[in-house]
C-alpha positions in Angstrom: 86.3 -63.1 -83.3 83.4 -62.8 -80.9 82.2 -59.4 -79.7 81.8 -58.2 -76.2 78.1 -58.6 -76.4 78.5 -62.2 -77.7 80.6 -63.1 -74.7 78.1 -61.5 -72.3 75.3 -63.6 -73.9 77.5 -66.7 -73.5 78.1 -65.8 -69.8 74.4 -65.3 -69.2 73.6 -68.7 -70.9 76.3 -70.5 -69.0 75.2 -69.0 -65.7 71.6 -70.1 -66.3 72.8 -73.6 -67.3 75.1 -73.8 -64.2 72.2 -72.9 -62.0 70.0 -75.6 -63.5 72.7 -78.2 -63.0 73.3 -77.0 -59.4 69.6 -77.4 -58.7 69.5 -80.9 -60.1 72.6 -82.0 -58.2 71.2 -80.4 -55.0 67.9 -82.2 -55.3 69.8 -85.5 -55.9 72.0 -84.9 -52.9 69.0 -84.1 -50.7 67.2 -87.2 -51.9 70.3 -89.3 -51.2 70.7 -87.9 -47.7 67.0 -88.5 -46.9 67.3 -92.1 -48.1 70.3 -92.7 -45.9 68.6 -91.1 -42.9 65.6 -93.4 -43.5 67.8 -96.4 -44.0 69.7 -95.9 -40.8 67.0 -94.4 -38.7 68.8 -91.0 -38.4 66.8 -87.9 -37.3 67.7 -84.3 -37.7 68.4 -84.1 -34.0 70.9 -86.9 -34.3 72.8 -84.9 -36.9 72.6 -81.6 -34.9 73.4 -83.4 -31.7 71.6 -83.3 -28.4 73.9 -80.5 -27.1 72.9 -78.3 -30.0 69.3 -78.8 -29.2 69.8 -77.9 -25.6 71.7 -74.7 -26.5 68.9 -73.8 -29.0 66.2 -74.3 -26.4 68.2 -72.3 -23.8 68.6 -69.4 -26.2 64.8 -69.4 -26.8 64.0 -69.2 -23.1 66.7 -66.6 -22.4 65.6 -64.3 -25.2 62.2 -63.6 -23.5 63.7 -63.2 -20.0 66.3 -60.6 -20.5 66.2 -57.8 -18.0 66.0 -54.1 -19.0 69.0 -52.1 -17.9 68.3 -48.9 -16.1 69.6 -45.7 -17.7 72.6 -44.1 -16.1 72.7 -40.9 -18.1 70.2 -38.2 -19.0 70.5 -35.5 -21.6 69.3 -31.9 -21.4 66.2 -32.8 -23.5 65.4 -35.9 -21.5 67.3 -38.4 -23.6 68.4 -41.5 -21.8 71.4 -43.8 -22.2 72.4 -46.9 -20.2 76.1 -46.4 -20.6 76.4 -49.5 -22.7 77.4 -49.6 -26.3 78.4 -46.8 -28.5 77.9 -43.3 -27.2 74.7 -41.7 -28.7 75.1 -38.5 -30.7 73.4 -36.5 -27.9 76.1 -37.6 -25.4 78.9 -36.7 -27.9 77.2 -33.3 -28.4 77.0 -32.6 -24.7 80.7 -33.6 -24.3 81.6 -31.3 -27.2 79.9 -28.4 -25.3 82.3 -29.0 -22.4 80.1 -31.1 -20.1 81.6 -34.2 -18.6 80.1 -37.6 -18.5 79.6 -37.2 -14.8 77.4 -34.1 -15.4 75.0 -36.4 -17.3 74.8 -39.1 -14.7 71.4 -39.6 -13.2 
């Protein structure tokens, strides 16, 4: 009967063998796909679709043009918060002291 260590060694060997086989199958699949693309004159943009390319380009241009949001709340130590997203710890601390969110408004 095999020991626990023997089984662990087998698992390690099978894992390595499985990865080698996966890499071989993957490279074969990629080569087959490239051959089909060449045979039929297909480009990557044909696969992704024109609409996907437009969305990708739109995202790239929007990322650089986002406007900063002005802060709406100021803490006693000058901390700022826009009022968006999760409340910062300093806001929670101020509220715990009995102040209201209106007291922090700029």
